[in-house]
Structures are given as C-alpha cells and as structure tokens.
C-alpha positions as CSV (number, residue, x, y, z in Angstrom):
1,M,70.4,66.0,99.2
2,K,71.9,67.9,95.6
3,H,75.4,67.9,97.4
4,L,75.3,64.6,98.6
5,K,74.8,63.2,94.9
6,K,77.5,64.8,93.7
7,T,79.6,64.2,96.1
8,A,78.5,60.8,95.6
9,I,79.3,61.1,91.8
10,A,82.4,62.9,92.6
11,L,83.9,60.0,94.8
12,A,83.1,57.2,92.7
13,V,84.4,58.7,89.6
14,V,87.7,58.8,91.4
15,I,87.8,55.8,92.6
16,L,86.8,54.6,89.3
17,V,90.5,56.4,88.1
18,L,92.5,55.1,91.2
19,T,91.5,51.7,89.7
20,A,92.4,52.1,86.2
21,A,95.8,53.3,87.4
22,V,95.9,50.3,89.1
23,F,95.3,48.4,85.8
24,V,97.2,50.4,84.3
25,G,100.1,50.2,86.5
26,N,100.0,46.5,86.5
27,V,101.9,46.0,83.5
28,N,105.6,46.5,84.3
29,V,105.2,46.5,88.5
30,H,109.0,45.3,88.8
31,A,111.4,44.8,86.7
32,A,112.8,41.6,85.3
33,P,115.8,39.7,87.2
34,E,117.6,39.7,84.3
35,A,117.4,43.1,83.6
36,A,118.1,44.0,87.4
37,G,121.7,42.2,86.6
38,E,120.1,39.1,89.1
39,T,120.2,35.3,87.7
40,V,117.3,33.1,87.5
41,S,117.7,29.6,88.9
42,T,114.8,27.9,87.3
43,Q,112.2,29.2,85.5
44,Q,109.4,28.2,88.0
45,D,111.2,30.3,90.5
46,A,110.6,33.4,87.5
47,E,107.1,32.2,87.6
48,V,106.7,32.3,91.4
49,D,108.5,36.0,91.8
50,A,106.3,37.1,88.8
51,A,102.8,36.2,90.1
52,A,103.5,37.4,93.4
53,A,104.8,40.4,91.7
54,A,100.6,40.9,90.3
55,V,98.8,40.0,93.6
56,G,99.4,43.2,95.4
57,P,97.6,45.5,92.3
58,K,95.5,42.8,91.9
59,A,94.1,43.0,95.7
60,I,94.1,47.0,95.6
61,A,91.9,46.7,93.0
62,A,89.7,44.3,94.6
63,A,89.5,46.0,97.8
64,L,88.6,49.5,96.3
65,A,86.1,47.6,94.5
66,I,84.0,45.9,96.6
67,G,84.8,49.0,99.8
68,L,83.1,51.1,97.1
69,A,80.5,48.8,96.5
70,A,79.7,48.5,100.1
71,A,79.8,52.0,100.9
72,A,77.6,52.9,98.3
73,G,75.7,49.9,100.0
74,A,75.1,51.5,103.2
75,I,75.0,54.9,101.6
76,A,71.9,54.2,100.1
77,M,69.8,51.4,102.1
78,G,70.6,54.0,105.2
79,M,68.5,56.7,103.3
80,A,66.0,54.2,101.6
81,I,65.3,53.2,105.3
82,S,65.2,56.8,106.3
83,K,62.9,57.5,103.7
84,S,60.4,54.2,104.1
85,N,60.3,55.7,108.1
86,E,59.0,59.4,107.2
87,G,56.8,57.6,104.8
88,I,55.1,55.9,107.4
89,A,55.2,58.3,109.9
90,R,53.4,60.3,107.5
91,Q,50.9,57.8,106.8
92,P,50.5,54.7,108.7
93,E,48.1,53.4,107.2
94,A,50.4,52.7,103.7
95,A,52.6,50.8,106.2
96,D,52.3,47.5,105.2
97,S,52.8,48.7,101.5
98,I,55.4,51.0,102.2
99,R,57.6,48.0,104.3
100,A,57.1,45.5,101.3
101,L,58.3,48.0,98.5
102,L,60.9,48.8,101.0
103,M,62.4,45.3,101.3
104,L,62.1,44.8,97.8
105,G,64.6,47.9,97.5
106,L,67.0,46.7,100.0
107,V,67.4,43.3,97.8
108,F,68.3,45.2,94.7
109,I,70.9,47.3,96.7
110,E,72.1,44.1,98.1
111,T,72.3,42.7,94.7
112,V,74.7,45.1,93.6
113,V,77.2,44.6,96.1
114,I,77.1,40.9,95.8
115,Y,77.9,41.5,91.9
116,A,80.6,43.8,93.0
117,L,82.0,40.8,95.3
118,I,82.0,39.0,92.5
119,V,84.3,41.1,90.2
120,A,86.4,41.4,93.2
121,I,87.1,37.8,93.3
122,L,87.6,37.4,89.5
123,I,90.0,40.6,89.7
124,V,92.2,38.4,92.6
125,F,91.8,35.1,90.8
126,V,91.1,35.5,87.7
127,M,93.0,38.5,85.5
C-alpha cells in the first residue's frame, strides 16, 4: 500500500511537470510567417494560423488534466469500494453505516474529477 502511494505521487508530479512544460512551450510554438520568409495575405489569416497553432498544446494539457484526474479517481474509488467490502465482511451488522459513508466518499471523489473536467474545458476554451 505504501509503495502504491509513492508511485501515485511520483506519477502525479511527472504529469504536472509535463503539463507545465506544455504551457511553457506554448509561448513560441511556431515561428511567425514573416520570420520564415512567407508573406501574410491578410491579418485574419494570421490570426487563424496563430489560433490553430495554440490548440495543440492546449489539447494535450487538457487531456493530461482530465486523464490524470480520471485515473486517480478510478483508483481511489476502487480502493474505497474494496475497503468497504472488507469492512462489511468483517462486521455485517455495520453494513448500513459503512455503505452510507462509502457513498459520501464516492461523491467527494467524483467531485474532484468533475473539477478537473471544468479545468480542462477552461484550458481549451479560455486560455
């Protein structure tokens, strides 16, 4: 169990570092057309090209955010259900209390995943 926690923390740190690298790398993803020797036909074409260039890193960052949250949420839910089943097996008379606390815990875990989804949507559409 301790090994799993250390692995989960290490994975979370790696994902966060990669996400930060995507954001830092988003500053100069593509060279401007003038710098490459190309001519820009209109200002609107240049704006469309700049917007299209910024979508890739945003999509990667959003995918990492929601993927990490979904994976961590699934692991947490599995552990919570496993422990509640063990508790009910040991003390069947406390099944109702354990089940109620399990549902409350699962709601909190799912809330974190929904927050991550909102952050991913904000990354794609706002930033």
